[in-house]
C-alpha positions as MATLAB code, in Angstrom:
seq = 'MSRDRLGLFDTPPNRKQIRFSLAIVCVLFAAFVVTLPVRDVRLPEMPAFVPMVDAIMFVGDLITATLLYAQAAVFRSRALTALASGIVFAALLLVPHALTFPGAFAADGLLGAGVNTTAWIYTFRRTAFPVAAILYVLLKRADAAGQTGTPRPAAEVGIGVLAAFALSAAAALLATNGHDLLPPFFVNRGELFYSGVFWHQSVLGALPLVAIVVLFRNRSSVLDMWLLVAASGWLIQTLLIITLESRFSVGWYSLFAITLFSHLIVMLALIAESNRLYARLALSTAARDREREARLMSMQAVAAAISHEVGQPLSAVITNATGGLNWLTRKRPNPEMAIKALHATIDAGKRATDVTKSIRAMFARRPGVPSEFDLNDLVRETASLLDRELAVEKVSLRLALDQALPPIQADRIQIQQVLVNLLTNAIDSLRQSARPHRIAIRSAPLDEHNVLLEVSDTGVGIAPEEMTQIFHAFFTTKPSGTGLGLSLCRTIVEEHGGSLWASRGEEHGATFHLRLSGKGPDASSEPTIQ';
ca = [
      -8.060  -16.339    2.405;
      -7.456  -12.817    4.422;
      -5.555  -10.222    2.980;
      -2.198  -10.052    4.577;
      -1.408   -6.792    6.882;
       1.541   -5.385    6.496;
       1.738   -2.239    8.355;
       0.555    0.306   10.497;
      -0.761    1.798    7.111;
      -3.397   -0.953    6.498;
      -3.625   -2.869    9.730;
      -7.074   -2.255   11.984;
      -6.897   -1.813   15.571;
      -8.011   -4.109   17.531;
     -10.285   -3.706   20.391;
      -7.694   -3.448   22.833;
      -5.673   -0.669   20.733;
      -9.025    1.134   20.668;
      -9.215    1.637   24.128;
      -5.961    2.235   25.675;
      -6.379    5.232   22.620;
      -9.789    6.583   24.048;
      -7.729    6.307   27.523;
      -4.926    8.105   26.575;
      -7.321   11.067   25.020;
      -9.607   10.935   28.383;
      -6.154   11.736   30.308;
      -5.029   14.470   28.388;
      -8.298   16.036   28.685;
      -8.675   15.499   32.013;
      -5.037   17.034   32.849;
      -6.545   19.917   30.635;
      -9.457   20.136   33.211;
      -7.429   20.216   36.437;
      -5.330   23.045   34.779;
      -8.031   25.338   34.155;
      -8.962   26.472   37.726;
      -5.011   27.341   38.455;
      -3.924   28.025   34.983;
      -2.730   31.997   35.605;
      -0.868   30.702   39.077;
       2.193   32.255   38.569;
       5.584   30.231   38.678;
       9.383   30.777   38.671;
      10.636   31.196   35.735;
      13.075   28.079   34.019;
      15.311   29.764   31.189;
      15.974   25.957   30.706;
      12.605   24.367   30.524;
      11.884   25.677   26.388;
      15.196   24.183   25.092;
      14.698   21.152   27.324;
      10.966   20.080   26.348;
      11.843   21.125   22.311;
      14.984   19.254   22.071;
      12.909   16.068   23.606;
       9.864   16.724   20.965;
      12.527   17.088   18.265;
      14.157   13.762   18.644;
      10.762   12.066   19.423;
       9.450   14.077   16.060;
      12.291   12.695   13.716;
      11.624    9.306   14.748;
       8.083    9.503   14.075;
       8.477   11.156   10.790;
      11.532    8.255   10.192;
       9.388    5.195   10.888;
       6.559    6.966    8.441;
       8.689    7.737    5.860;
       9.892    3.621    6.288;
       6.053    2.900    5.873;
       5.857    5.388    2.994;
       8.462    2.921    0.972;
       7.118   -0.051    1.808;
       3.564    1.236    0.186;
       5.072    3.829   -2.111;
       2.457    5.949   -0.739;
       2.308    9.987   -1.209;
      -0.412   10.106    1.602;
       2.513    9.080    4.388;
       5.133   10.812    2.352;
       3.359   13.897    2.613;
       2.007   13.217    6.556;
       5.893   12.477    7.557;
       7.082   15.974    5.358;
       4.936   17.799    7.701;
       6.142   15.961   10.758;
       9.160   16.961    9.845;
       8.170   20.611    9.103;
       7.007   20.778   12.561;
      10.109   19.064   14.251;
      12.771   22.199   12.051;
      10.221   25.192   13.752;
      11.598   23.829   17.371;
      15.073   24.984   16.849;
      14.085   27.993   15.721;
      11.626   27.989   18.730;
      14.053   26.866   21.229;
      16.921   29.647   19.880;
      14.576   32.564   19.924;
      12.587   32.319   23.082;
      13.394   34.837   25.031;
      15.654   33.690   28.239;
      16.563   31.091   26.966;
      19.984   31.554   25.340;
      19.707   35.561   25.421;
      17.277   38.035   26.997;
      15.188   38.768   24.007;
      15.984   35.721   22.204;
      18.570   35.007   19.262;
      18.179   35.609   15.429;
      17.251   38.569   15.926;
      13.907   37.872   17.481;
      11.077   40.193   18.547;
       8.434   40.069   21.033;
       6.502   38.060   18.982;
       8.805   35.434   16.691;
       8.610   32.661   19.389;
       4.600   32.753   19.268;
       4.287   33.085   15.750;
       6.979   30.092   14.968;
       5.228   27.775   17.275;
       1.881   29.431   16.163;
       2.975   27.983   12.726;
       4.029   24.637   14.282;
       0.655   23.999   15.410;
      -0.765   24.268   12.387;
       1.462   21.789   10.341;
       0.406   18.465   11.815;
      -3.445   19.304   11.494;
      -2.866   20.394    7.664;
      -0.259   17.305    7.037;
      -2.908   15.070    8.505;
      -5.585   16.706    6.334;
      -3.628   16.238    3.238;
      -2.668   12.194    4.230;
      -6.581   11.798    4.047;
      -6.835   13.494    0.624;
      -4.114   12.009   -0.939;
      -4.967    7.926    1.179;
      -7.996    8.292   -0.879;
      -6.551    9.864   -4.418;
      -3.919    6.567   -3.457;
      -6.511    3.919   -3.188;
      -8.507    4.898   -6.309;
      -6.010    5.110   -8.801;
      -2.079    4.389   -8.926;
      -0.635    1.907   -5.859;
       2.375    4.132   -5.518;
       5.229    5.511   -7.130;
       7.664    3.618   -8.911;
      10.457    5.734   -6.982;
       9.469    6.056   -3.511;
      12.987    7.080   -2.860;
      12.521   10.306   -4.420;
       9.509   11.232   -3.029;
      10.975   10.901    0.367;
      13.678   13.338   -0.822;
      11.364   15.933   -2.322;
       9.350   15.825    1.283;
      12.797   16.342    3.112;
      13.503   19.412    1.392;
      10.078   20.769    0.916;
       9.958   20.677    5.010;
      13.393   22.334    5.170;
      12.238   25.019    2.498;
       9.138   25.920    4.497;
      10.520   25.969    7.833;
      13.450   28.148    6.732;
      10.547   30.653    4.790;
       8.846   30.301    8.400;
      11.263   31.463   10.593;
      12.597   33.831    8.095;
       8.894   35.301    8.171;
       8.919   35.667   11.984;
      12.180   36.977   12.609;
      12.830   39.601    9.734;
       9.451   39.662    9.143;
       8.524   39.960   12.348;
       6.343   43.603   12.461;
       4.517   42.228    9.291;
       2.660   39.833   11.591;
      -0.330   40.852   13.871;
       1.044   40.970   17.628;
       0.172   38.074   20.572;
       2.141   39.695   22.971;
       2.144   43.575   23.942;
       5.472   42.973   26.053;
       8.061   39.899   27.263;
       5.717   37.527   28.294;
       3.213   39.213   30.707;
      -0.123   40.098   28.408;
      -1.555   38.229   25.335;
      -2.754   40.571   22.722;
      -6.315   41.404   23.055;
      -7.366   39.712   19.785;
      -5.163   36.695   20.327;
      -8.918   34.891   21.326;
      -9.811   34.874   17.521;
      -6.548   34.203   16.151;
      -6.745   30.774   18.349;
      -9.821   30.352   17.934;
      -9.188   30.023   14.046;
      -6.202   28.243   14.804;
      -8.382   25.642   16.840;
     -10.525   24.802   13.537;
      -7.702   23.285   12.185;
      -7.411   20.052   14.417;
     -10.851   19.917   14.757;
     -11.211   19.575   10.969;
      -8.317   16.689   11.077;
     -10.372   14.793   13.896;
     -13.440   15.033   12.014;
     -11.492   14.059    8.526;
      -9.759   11.307   10.305;
     -12.377    9.964   12.269;
     -15.080    9.799    8.892;
     -11.903    8.126    6.880;
     -10.248    5.511    9.971;
      -9.034    2.305    9.084;
      -5.865    1.734   10.139;
      -3.857    1.391   13.496;
      -1.749    4.540   12.392;
      -5.669    6.612   11.895;
      -6.026    6.156   15.457;
      -2.716    7.579   16.584;
      -3.147   10.080   14.175;
      -6.810   10.669   16.016;
      -4.762   10.873   19.310;
      -2.313   13.326   18.285;
      -5.179   15.515   16.702;
      -7.116   15.506   20.448;
      -3.560   16.625   22.075;
      -3.355   19.930   19.693;
      -6.964   20.366   19.962;
      -6.346   20.288   23.836;
      -3.545   22.718   23.289;
      -5.639   25.408   21.316;
      -8.380   25.296   24.378;
      -5.806   25.755   27.067;
      -4.004   28.362   24.685;
      -6.901   30.689   24.349;
      -7.288   30.728   28.183;
      -4.003   31.986   29.128;
      -3.064   35.039   30.046;
       0.643   35.003   30.317;
       3.805   32.784   30.253;
       5.790   30.924   33.102;
       2.082   30.167   34.817;
       0.815   27.099   35.482;
      -1.297   26.528   32.422;
       1.817   27.800   30.800;
       3.924   24.903   32.078;
       1.354   22.119   31.806;
       0.731   23.412   27.941;
       3.961   22.037   27.186;
       3.843   19.013   29.268;
       0.264   17.996   27.863;
       2.009   18.396   24.187;
       5.279   16.239   25.063;
       3.187   13.718   26.887;
       1.082   13.546   23.630;
       3.723   13.488   20.888;
       6.027   10.983   23.590;
       2.955    8.135   23.787;
       1.848    8.543   20.093;
       5.602    7.579   18.919;
       5.817    5.182   21.870;
       2.785    3.599   20.609;
       4.337    3.807   16.839;
       7.414    1.964   17.769;
       5.415   -0.766   19.633;
       2.973   -1.412   17.145;
       6.039   -0.919   14.379;
       8.124   -3.884   16.157;
       5.042   -6.060   16.620;
       4.011   -5.553   12.629;
       7.791   -6.456   12.028;
       7.663   -9.965   14.148;
       4.307  -11.061   12.074;
       5.805   -9.997    8.370;
       9.292  -11.761    9.356;
       7.139  -14.803   10.431;
       4.753  -14.901    7.226;
       7.649  -14.161    5.031;
       9.593  -17.243    6.093;
       6.258  -19.397    6.108;
       5.826  -17.687    2.084;
       9.422  -18.720    1.573;
       8.683  -22.239    2.603;
       5.449  -22.154    0.604;
       7.482  -21.244   -2.402;
      10.282  -23.489   -2.175;
       7.421  -26.600   -2.018;
       5.893  -25.127   -4.941;
       9.423  -25.478   -6.856;
       9.827  -29.020   -5.745;
       6.189  -29.759   -6.757;
       7.054  -28.402  -10.010;
      10.166  -30.072  -10.519;
       8.061  -33.528  -10.110;
       5.834  -32.467  -12.637;
       8.701  -31.584  -14.973;
       9.070  -35.149  -14.202;
       6.096  -36.747  -14.613;
       5.411  -34.758  -17.830;
       8.931  -36.488  -18.665;
       8.269  -39.754  -18.013;
       4.506  -40.366  -18.201;
       3.594  -38.396  -21.317;
       6.838  -39.149  -23.204;
       6.174  -42.842  -23.032;
       2.848  -42.694  -24.839;
       3.686  -40.127  -27.062;
       7.021  -42.251  -28.110;
       4.229  -45.401  -28.933;
       2.214  -43.024  -30.906;
       4.684  -42.188  -33.255;
       5.787  -45.887  -33.270;
       2.687  -47.362  -33.899;
       1.223  -44.563  -36.675;
       4.927  -44.987  -38.064;
       4.414  -48.758  -38.250;
       0.816  -48.351  -39.834;
       2.690  -46.181  -42.508;
       4.984  -48.847  -43.538;
       1.670  -51.760  -44.004;
      -0.288  -49.428  -45.789;
       3.198  -48.244  -48.195;
       4.899  -51.579  -48.722;
       4.616  -53.249  -51.834;
       1.732  -55.843  -50.683;
      -0.104  -53.368  -48.073;
      -1.493  -55.440  -45.216;
      -4.656  -53.631  -44.700;
      -5.572  -55.645  -41.053;
      -2.250  -54.560  -39.503;
      -2.479  -51.191  -40.529;
      -5.790  -51.048  -38.534;
      -4.449  -52.544  -35.601;
      -1.333  -50.319  -35.252;
      -3.833  -46.917  -36.081;
      -6.147  -48.579  -33.005;
      -2.812  -48.452  -31.202;
      -2.059  -45.343  -31.779;
      -5.469  -44.545  -30.417;
      -5.133  -45.560  -27.219;
      -1.516  -44.503  -26.771;
      -3.286  -40.834  -27.473;
      -5.801  -41.691  -24.944;
      -3.556  -42.326  -22.559;
      -1.265  -39.320  -22.990;
      -4.468  -37.375  -22.795;
      -5.407  -39.017  -19.182;
      -1.869  -38.321  -18.401;
      -2.240  -34.538  -19.234;
      -5.273  -34.350  -17.195;
      -4.371  -35.491  -14.170;
      -1.011  -33.133  -14.252;
      -3.463  -30.314  -14.739;
      -5.671  -31.665  -11.654;
      -2.396  -30.892   -9.888;
      -2.280  -27.627  -10.458;
      -6.455  -26.676  -10.972;
      -8.167  -28.635   -9.259;
     -12.160  -28.368   -9.521;
     -13.502  -25.669   -7.726;
     -15.438  -26.635   -4.479;
     -17.790  -24.433   -2.847;
     -17.026  -21.119   -4.387;
     -16.909  -18.126   -1.856;
     -17.638  -14.366   -2.511;
     -15.117  -12.059   -2.415;
     -14.154   -8.456   -3.971;
     -11.694   -8.824   -7.312;
     -10.056   -5.704   -6.272;
      -9.088   -6.931   -3.041;
      -7.743  -10.181   -4.907;
      -5.712   -8.060   -6.862;
      -4.323   -5.565   -4.284;
      -3.114   -8.911   -2.582;
      -1.879  -10.470   -5.550;
       0.383   -7.094   -6.337;
       1.491   -7.202   -2.629;
       2.745  -10.713   -2.722;
       4.598  -10.079   -6.090;
       5.999   -6.854   -5.141;
       9.927   -8.005   -4.782;
       9.951   -9.008   -8.305;
       8.239   -6.068   -9.287;
      11.072   -4.311   -7.570;
      14.168   -6.055   -8.783;
      12.764   -5.695  -12.275;
      11.967   -2.024  -11.697;
       8.107   -2.620  -12.547;
       5.636    0.425  -12.434;
       2.289   -1.024  -11.358;
      -0.508    1.189  -11.585;
      -4.173   -0.202  -10.527;
      -7.037    1.141  -12.315;
      -9.562   -0.615  -10.331;
     -13.466    0.291  -10.378;
     -14.629    0.452   -6.894;
     -18.358   -0.039   -7.891;
     -17.248   -3.712   -8.881;
     -19.953   -6.224   -8.126;
     -18.659   -9.422   -5.825;
     -17.482  -12.643   -7.975;
     -18.385  -16.242   -6.652;
     -15.013  -18.415   -7.045;
     -12.341  -20.140   -5.204;
     -10.536  -17.138   -4.435;
      -7.275  -19.369   -4.017;
      -7.078  -20.113   -8.102;
      -8.421  -17.097   -9.134;
      -5.169  -15.597   -7.471;
      -3.335  -18.305   -9.510;
      -4.491  -16.975  -12.567;
      -3.736  -13.726  -11.390;
      -0.093  -14.122  -10.396;
       0.294  -16.520  -13.917;
      -0.607  -13.730  -15.741;
       1.581  -11.431  -13.766;
       4.467  -13.281  -13.866;
       4.411  -13.313  -17.595;
       3.929   -9.672  -17.769;
       7.219   -9.206  -16.069;
       9.108  -11.832  -17.997;
       7.946  -10.284  -20.965;
       9.276   -6.730  -19.587;
      12.425   -8.368  -19.054;
      13.099   -9.021  -22.484;
      12.150   -5.231  -23.190;
      14.039   -1.349  -23.288;
      10.909    0.259  -22.808;
       9.860    1.478  -19.623;
       8.573   -1.413  -17.333;
       5.122   -0.715  -16.796;
       2.412   -3.136  -16.087;
      -1.424   -1.469  -15.594;
      -4.718   -3.762  -14.334;
      -7.768   -2.501  -14.846;
     -10.947   -3.511  -13.568;
     -14.482   -2.666  -14.630;
     -18.204   -3.843  -14.368;
     -19.899   -5.630  -17.582;
     -23.145   -5.694  -15.917;
     -24.948   -6.703  -12.431;
     -23.158   -9.915  -12.354;
     -19.963   -9.898  -15.149;
     -16.639   -7.617  -14.269;
     -13.928   -7.839  -16.408;
     -10.120   -7.686  -15.233;
      -7.495   -6.399  -17.713;
      -3.534   -6.692  -17.326;
      -1.568   -4.763  -19.767;
       2.310   -4.512  -19.928;
       4.982   -2.824  -22.234;
       6.807   -5.922  -22.896;
       7.856   -7.260  -26.549;
       4.321   -8.461  -26.934;
       2.428  -11.134  -28.745;
       3.455  -12.131  -32.441;
      -0.090  -12.013  -34.648;
       0.536  -15.867  -35.247;
       1.271  -16.840  -31.935;
      -2.065  -14.691  -30.377;
      -4.308  -18.156  -31.232;
      -1.921  -20.649  -29.776;
      -0.799  -18.910  -26.790;
      -3.781  -20.800  -24.389;
      -2.743  -24.459  -25.974;
      -1.088  -26.990  -23.871;
       2.543  -27.342  -24.271;
       2.997  -24.407  -25.951;
       5.360  -21.769  -25.373;
       7.793  -18.367  -26.028;
       9.768  -18.624  -23.614;
      12.914  -20.955  -23.831;
      12.348  -22.289  -20.126;
       8.702  -22.543  -20.286;
       6.420  -25.671  -19.977;
       3.726  -24.206  -22.118;
       1.512  -25.101  -19.127;
       0.399  -22.088  -17.352;
      -1.645  -19.994  -19.934;
      -3.309  -23.130  -20.582;
      -4.409  -23.844  -17.032;
      -5.437  -20.563  -16.368;
      -7.946  -20.665  -19.354;
      -9.343  -24.043  -17.872;
      -9.429  -22.305  -14.438;
     -11.605  -19.585  -15.752;
     -13.647  -21.596  -17.645;
     -14.652  -24.173  -15.334;
     -15.439  -20.790  -12.988;
     -18.002  -19.818  -15.784;
     -15.795  -17.052  -17.218;
     -13.439  -16.462  -20.523;
      -9.843  -15.574  -20.620;
      -8.272  -14.119  -24.082;
      -5.581  -11.904  -25.241;
      -4.888   -9.169  -27.265;
      -1.845   -6.585  -29.023;
      -1.448   -3.824  -26.473;
      -2.431   -0.298  -27.337;
       0.990    1.068  -28.253;
       3.200   -2.134  -27.098;
       3.125   -5.083  -24.969;
       0.082   -7.316  -24.397;
      -3.027   -7.250  -22.806;
      -5.234  -10.105  -21.464;
      -8.883   -9.827  -20.524;
     -10.448  -12.141  -17.820;
     -14.302  -11.859  -17.438;
     -16.158  -13.298  -14.008;
     -18.960  -13.557  -12.849;
     -20.797  -12.706   -9.502;
     -23.197  -15.812  -10.161;
     -20.094  -18.351   -9.730;
     -19.533  -21.220  -12.032;
     -22.616  -22.065  -13.427;
     -22.708  -18.619  -15.089;
     -22.611  -19.104  -18.828;
     -22.807  -15.645  -20.337;
     -20.454  -14.201  -23.016;
     -18.461  -11.429  -22.799;
     -19.944   -7.924  -23.746;
     -16.803   -6.347  -24.750;
     -13.420   -7.164  -26.147;
];
């Protein structure tokens, strides 16, 4: 069973999307090549041009950042929060850029702008995206190696937005009030670039180049692909700026046109991909709801079967055992009749056992042909499946998954049933606890074939006298429990050559230990750590 893909963050691009993105990059580079020979041809000044372009890019950047913040809330990802915050920072700088541009709203610009204020604000903006993209890749690695996400994504988003506002205000103040502290780009209002601008822009051009390399080496999703397109646009901007000598030339106007095109096409692509994935997710959610309803109906049928089928032989066991006892304790014991009653008791017990096995078969069929899969991927998929339950109970889920884990041989669906049962029990235990709700899942290799998975919670835990009984059929600590879940889980694991046991948590709650083998159901090696 393939992993469900929920958004731009974890959905790999298909060939059509890759070809489309490459075509856009080729168009951008073609525009650069066409513009290069006529870049210094002077054109009439259009005072409203810069505010108009800045306003369009401002709205586009905010839409893109909103889409990324929404993905960050879904995946609880610090990487997406950092990327979205960097785009908000770049968007906010467009406001002082338009206000301080010479001739747009005042001859020398507003906010006490100097000759180079606008150029430095745009320089700060150009550094924002590559830095944000690099941070995105680094934090994405950290998220994958450790915690699945922050338990308070709204707080992380709020901090990111506040940081973007603070940094953009600081950059605007530095470019205006600290104008004389910064190296000059222009020697007058717009005719000649400062002679050292080539070196300034060469250094700045290294940032989008580094971002392209980092993104390309770690590309894995639709979002990564479109970030590469945006980074290519920023690199083209730098190459064009290095060759320019004045404002209001063909090259200068083309610079803004290329910037606007690359931003809008990325924004539109992200919107289109988000809508497509939303439609897939809606259909998947509807199918999952139907599956859950079917499972609930099956559980009701099983409960009725237990009540009717198991109740009858158990009643016969009690009746026959009582009869046998009466035949032996009467004034004139009748051993022959007592023996018959005891034989009938044994037969009724066997019938009860057969009924129990048939009910168990409804949940845990014998594994057919096992498949090889990554247990870490199955853990992440199961956590995603229970994301709603975790969010409702405000549970912080932390994953510590060893990337060197060997693949295992098992029935993937049955092992997922075990994980769902363990996580559901942990959530039920946390529901009764006043402590912070936390669940931790750790995976580690035992040897070249065996792996260990531990599920720990900070719930109410398991009483010492119940520790040896929790895996017995029909034993339960829940008022409404059936007592079959953990028994079936252990049966499934043992049929796959593994083992399942429980222990008390380090401080609170309980820890369930699951050992599985890469050799398949025939493996029978014992666990080497407890």
